C-alpha positions as CSV (number, residue, x, y, z in Angstrom):
1,M,107.9,137.6,120.2
2,Q,104.5,135.5,119.0
3,L,102.0,137.1,116.6
4,A,98.6,135.4,115.7
5,L,97.9,135.3,112.6
6,N,94.6,137.4,112.1
7,Q,97.2,140.4,114.0
8,L,99.6,140.4,110.9
9,A,98.1,142.5,108.6
10,G,97.6,144.8,111.8
11,H,101.4,144.2,112.6
12,L,102.9,145.1,109.3
13,A,100.8,148.7,108.8
14,K,103.3,149.6,111.8
15,G,106.2,148.7,110.3
16,L,108.4,145.7,109.0
17,R,110.4,143.2,111.9
18,P,113.5,142.1,110.4
19,L,112.8,138.6,111.2
20,Y,110.1,136.5,110.6
21,T,109.2,132.4,111.4
22,L,106.0,130.5,109.5
23,H,105.6,127.5,110.7
24,G,101.7,125.6,110.2
25,D,100.3,122.6,108.0
26,E,97.8,124.9,106.1
27,P,99.2,125.8,103.2
28,L,96.8,128.5,101.9
29,Q,97.0,130.4,105.2
30,L,101.1,130.1,104.8
31,Q,101.1,131.8,101.6
32,E,99.3,134.8,101.9
33,A,100.7,135.2,105.1
34,A,104.0,134.8,103.5
35,D,102.5,136.8,100.9
36,A,101.8,139.5,103.0
37,I,105.5,140.2,104.5
38,R,107.2,140.0,101.3
39,S,104.4,142.7,99.7
40,A,105.1,144.7,103.2
41,A,108.4,144.1,101.9
42,R,108.9,145.3,99.0
43,A,106.9,148.2,99.5
44,A,109.7,149.4,102.1
45,G,112.0,148.8,99.2
46,Y,113.5,145.5,99.6
47,A,114.0,145.2,96.5
48,E,115.9,141.3,96.2
49,R,115.2,138.3,97.6
50,S,117.0,134.6,97.9
51,V,115.3,131.2,98.8
52,F,117.1,128.8,100.9
53,T,116.0,125.5,101.3
54,V,117.4,122.7,103.6
55,Q,117.8,119.4,102.7
56,G,119.4,116.7,105.0
57,A,121.9,117.2,107.6
58,H,124.6,117.9,105.3
59,F,123.4,121.5,104.1
60,D,125.6,124.5,103.4
61,W,124.5,126.6,106.4
62,S,127.7,129.1,105.2
63,S,126.1,130.4,102.6
64,V,122.8,131.7,104.4
65,L,124.6,133.4,106.6
66,A,127.1,134.7,104.2
67,A,123.9,136.2,102.4
68,G,122.4,137.7,105.3
69,S,125.1,139.9,105.8
70,A,126.5,140.6,103.0
71,L,125.4,144.3,100.7
72,S,123.4,143.0,98.6
73,L,124.9,144.2,94.6
74,F,121.9,145.1,93.0
75,A,119.3,146.5,95.8
76,D,119.7,148.6,99.5
77,R,117.2,145.7,100.4
78,Q,116.9,142.1,100.4
79,I,115.0,139.5,101.1
80,I,116.9,136.3,102.3
81,E,114.0,133.0,102.9
82,L,114.9,129.8,104.1
83,R,112.6,126.7,104.0
84,I,113.2,123.8,106.2
85,P,110.6,121.4,105.3
86,S,111.6,118.8,107.5
87,G,110.9,120.7,110.6
88,K,114.6,120.1,111.3
89,P,118.1,122.2,110.9
90,G,119.6,119.3,110.8
91,G,122.3,118.2,113.6
92,K,123.8,120.1,116.4
93,D,125.9,121.8,113.5
94,G,122.4,122.6,111.7
95,S,120.8,124.2,115.1
96,A,123.8,125.9,116.3
97,A,123.8,127.9,112.7
98,L,120.2,128.7,112.8
99,A,120.6,129.8,116.2
100,Q,123.4,132.1,114.9
101,L,121.1,133.4,111.7
102,A,118.5,134.5,114.0
103,Q,120.5,136.7,116.8
104,Q,122.1,137.8,113.0
105,A,118.6,138.4,111.2
106,G,117.5,139.6,114.6
107,Q,120.6,142.7,114.3
108,A,120.2,143.4,110.3
109,Q,118.8,146.7,109.0
110,D,118.6,145.9,105.5
111,V,117.8,142.0,105.6
112,L,114.6,141.0,106.3
113,T,114.7,136.9,106.8
114,L,111.5,134.6,106.5
115,V,111.2,131.5,108.4
116,H,109.0,128.6,106.8
117,L,108.3,125.5,109.3
118,P,106.1,122.8,109.0
119,R,103.8,122.9,112.4
120,L,106.2,122.4,115.3
121,D,105.7,119.6,118.7
122,A,106.1,120.4,121.9
123,A,109.4,119.6,122.0
124,S,110.7,122.1,118.5
125,K,109.2,124.7,120.4
126,K,111.6,124.3,122.9
127,T,115.2,123.8,120.7
128,A,117.5,126.9,121.1
129,W,117.3,127.4,117.7
130,F,113.2,128.2,118.0
131,T,113.8,129.8,120.9
132,A,117.0,132.8,119.0
133,L,114.1,132.6,116.3
134,D,111.1,133.5,119.2
135,T,114.0,136.2,120.9
136,H,114.9,137.8,117.9
137,G,112.1,138.2,115.6
138,V,108.1,137.3,115.4
139,H,107.0,133.9,115.2
140,I,102.8,133.1,113.6
141,P,101.1,129.6,114.1
142,V,99.2,128.8,111.3
143,H,96.4,126.8,112.6
144,P,94.0,124.6,110.7
145,I,90.3,126.2,109.9
146,E,88.4,123.9,112.4
147,R,84.4,122.7,110.4
148,E,83.1,125.6,113.3
149,Q,85.2,127.6,112.3
150,L,84.3,127.1,108.4
151,P,81.0,129.0,108.1
152,G,82.7,132.3,109.5
153,W,85.4,131.9,107.4
154,I,83.9,131.3,104.1
155,A,82.0,134.3,105.4
156,Q,84.4,136.9,105.5
157,R,86.2,135.6,101.7
158,L,83.0,136.1,100.2
159,K,82.7,139.6,101.8
160,A,86.1,140.4,100.7
161,Q,84.1,140.0,96.9
162,G,81.6,142.1,97.6
163,Q,79.2,138.8,98.6
164,H,77.2,137.4,100.7
165,V,74.3,135.7,102.0
166,A,70.9,136.1,103.2
167,S,70.1,137.4,106.8
168,G,69.2,134.3,108.9
169,E,68.5,131.4,109.2
170,A,69.0,130.9,105.4
171,G,72.0,132.2,105.6
172,Q,73.6,130.3,108.1
173,R,72.1,126.9,106.3
174,S,73.8,128.4,103.0
175,L,76.7,128.5,105.0
176,A,76.8,125.0,106.3
177,F,76.4,123.2,103.3
178,F,79.0,125.1,102.1
179,A,81.3,124.5,105.1
180,D,80.4,120.6,103.9
181,Q,81.5,120.5,100.6
182,V,84.7,121.5,101.1
183,E,85.8,121.0,104.9
184,G,89.2,120.1,104.9
185,N,90.2,121.6,102.2
186,L,91.2,124.7,102.5
187,L,93.4,125.8,99.1
188,A,90.2,124.2,97.1
189,A,87.4,126.0,99.9
190,H,89.5,129.4,98.9
191,Q,89.3,128.5,95.2
192,E,85.1,127.6,95.4
193,V,84.9,131.3,96.5
194,Q,87.2,133.3,93.9
195,K,84.0,130.8,91.7
196,L,81.2,132.6,93.2
197,G,82.7,135.7,92.0
198,L,83.5,135.0,88.4
199,L,79.4,133.5,87.9
200,Y,77.8,135.8,90.3
201,P,78.0,139.8,90.5
202,A,78.1,141.3,93.8
203,G,75.4,141.4,96.6
204,E,73.5,138.7,97.7
205,L,74.0,134.7,96.7
206,T,71.0,132.3,97.2
207,Q,71.6,128.7,98.8
208,E,70.3,127.6,94.6
209,H,73.6,129.7,93.4
210,I,75.3,128.3,96.3
211,A,74.5,124.3,95.7
212,Q,75.0,125.0,91.8
213,A,78.5,126.4,91.7
214,V,80.2,124.8,94.6
215,A,81.6,120.9,94.0
216,N,81.9,118.2,96.8
217,V,85.9,118.7,97.6
218,A,86.1,117.9,101.0
219,R,88.9,116.2,102.2
220,Y,89.0,114.1,105.3
221,D,91.5,112.1,107.7
222,V,90.6,109.7,110.7
223,F,91.6,112.1,113.0
224,K,88.9,114.2,112.6
225,L,86.1,111.2,112.0
226,S,87.1,111.1,115.6
227,E,86.5,114.3,117.0
228,A,82.9,114.3,114.7
229,V,81.5,110.4,116.2
230,L,82.5,111.7,120.1
231,G,80.7,114.6,119.4
232,G,78.3,112.2,118.6
233,D,77.3,114.3,115.1
234,L,75.9,111.3,113.2
235,E,75.6,113.3,109.9
236,R,78.6,114.2,110.0
237,T,80.1,110.9,111.0
238,T,78.2,109.5,107.7
239,R,80.0,111.8,105.3
240,M,83.4,111.6,106.6
241,L,83.1,107.4,106.6
242,D,81.6,107.8,102.7
243,G,85.0,110.3,102.5
244,L,86.9,108.0,103.5
245,Q,86.4,105.0,101.7
246,A,85.9,107.2,98.3
247,E,89.5,108.6,99.1
248,G,90.7,104.4,99.6
249,V,91.3,105.2,103.1
250,A,91.9,101.8,105.3
251,E,89.1,100.0,107.1
252,V,91.7,98.5,109.6
253,L,93.4,102.0,110.0
254,V,89.3,103.5,110.3
255,H,88.6,100.7,113.0
256,W,92.2,101.2,114.8
257,T,91.3,105.4,114.9
258,L,87.4,104.6,116.7
259,A,89.1,101.6,118.7
260,E,91.6,102.9,120.6
261,D,88.8,106.4,121.4
262,I,86.8,103.1,122.8
263,R,89.6,101.3,124.8
264,N,90.6,104.5,126.0
265,L,87.0,106.0,127.5
266,Q,86.8,102.5,129.4
267,R,90.3,103.4,130.5
268,A,89.4,106.4,131.6
269,R,86.1,105.5,133.4
270,T,87.8,103.2,134.9
271,A,90.8,105.6,136.8
272,L,87.9,108.4,137.4
273,D,86.2,105.5,139.1
274,A,88.8,104.5,141.3
275,G,88.7,107.8,142.2
276,E,91.5,109.5,139.8
277,P,91.1,113.3,138.6
278,L,90.3,113.7,135.1
279,P,92.7,116.3,134.0
280,L,96.2,113.5,134.9
281,V,94.2,110.5,133.6
282,L,93.4,112.5,130.2
283,R,97.2,113.7,129.9
284,Q,98.3,109.9,130.7
285,L,96.2,108.3,128.0
286,R,98.0,111.7,125.7
287,V,94.1,112.7,125.1
288,W,94.4,116.7,123.7
289,G,93.3,119.4,122.2
290,K,89.3,119.3,121.5
291,K,89.5,115.3,121.7
292,E,90.2,116.2,125.7
293,Q,87.1,118.6,125.5
294,L,84.5,116.0,124.1
295,F,86.4,113.2,126.7
296,A,85.4,115.0,129.4
297,Q,82.0,115.9,128.6
298,L,81.3,112.2,127.3
299,L,83.1,110.3,130.2
300,P,80.2,111.1,133.3
301,R,77.3,110.5,130.8
302,L,79.2,106.7,130.0
303,R,78.3,103.6,132.0
304,P,80.7,100.9,132.8
305,A,78.2,98.4,130.3
306,T,78.2,100.4,128.0
307,L,82.0,100.8,127.1
308,A,81.7,96.9,127.9
309,K,79.0,96.3,125.0
310,L,80.9,99.2,122.4
311,L,84.6,97.0,123.3
312,L,82.7,94.0,122.1
313,A,81.6,96.1,119.3
314,A,85.0,97.0,118.4
315,H,87.1,93.7,118.7
316,Q,84.2,91.9,116.1
317,V,84.3,95.0,113.6
318,D,88.2,94.7,113.9
319,G,87.5,90.6,112.7
320,I,85.4,91.8,110.1
321,V,87.8,93.8,108.6
322,K,90.0,91.2,108.9
323,G,87.9,89.0,106.5
324,L,86.2,87.2,109.6
325,R,82.6,86.9,108.9
326,L,80.5,87.2,111.9
327,P,76.7,86.9,112.7
328,G,74.1,89.5,113.2
329,W,76.8,92.2,111.2
330,P,76.9,93.4,107.9
331,Q,79.6,91.4,106.2
332,D,81.4,94.5,104.3
333,G,83.7,96.2,106.4
334,W,83.0,99.9,105.6
335,Q,79.9,98.8,106.8
336,A,80.7,97.3,110.2
337,L,82.3,100.6,110.4
338,H,79.8,102.5,110.0
339,R,78.0,101.0,113.1
340,L,80.3,100.5,115.1
341,A,81.0,104.6,114.9
342,F,77.0,104.6,115.1
343,E,76.7,102.9,118.2
344,L,79.5,105.4,119.9
345,A,77.9,108.2,118.3
346,Q,74.5,107.7,119.7
347,A,76.4,106.6,122.8
348,A,77.6,110.1,123.0
349,R,73.9,111.9,122.4
350,A,72.2,109.9,124.7
351,R,71.4,112.1,127.9
């Protein structure tokens, strides 16, 4: 059974299930979800805890299976935690053992089993071992907090410690500034919220309070840069490019991301003009998630001449980041990347 993360507290208040699986890439939310399950388990009398970490294909699954079926020496109830950092139980033997553990855990009376996994791809979710985890217990996917969700998340955290921003536009500007400072780094965002709780009393926080206290701890990746550019967000694009440069990300990686978006836009535009349906085209190009929505919004507005110009620009910047000099272009690779990203973002903004 799948359970949304925001439903976990209500679920735990009604009682515990014997098997839980957490999977995702967001450390803070994974930690808080696991803490909530452990806290509920301790309140229900699960006093002993054993932790196992699956490493490599030769992991001894018999010890985990034995721990789940053995009576505790020190408590009536026990917690068994299984961490699988790679997301793979390890070959056929590991897959069979994990499926057996799931079945065994689902029938246990005095054992609560908690399985930790990283973000899983579609293929992993179709395996027999994951199907067993889903059938015999509760699995909770933990998704990253996207930039547009971040101001609301920050506001909720501030409210939990008795603080809030001003109402109306002024408060929204404060939350937007806060989000810009911590984007891509949720653990640091949590720490910055706690810092405000230590520095200022309960009540309203002004924009000056936030500007003075919240450090710039944002972390960016090239895939989020792609979303900002395709969304036509020039300010965020600049901020992300500066952040990627400061973090030492390779220029060629940033260029590849921008160029691949331009190539896919041209391929999709050609296919659409040939009469192919957009959903099929985007699936063939392996364009998923939020980028799929951005492509769908952008493609009807892009003319072939605009795409041809962008493709030429991408080709020219490819040479610049590899050390070539071209007339009419900045000779610095990052400045050329800024210009290429701006040209694509401006095309995305055009009506």
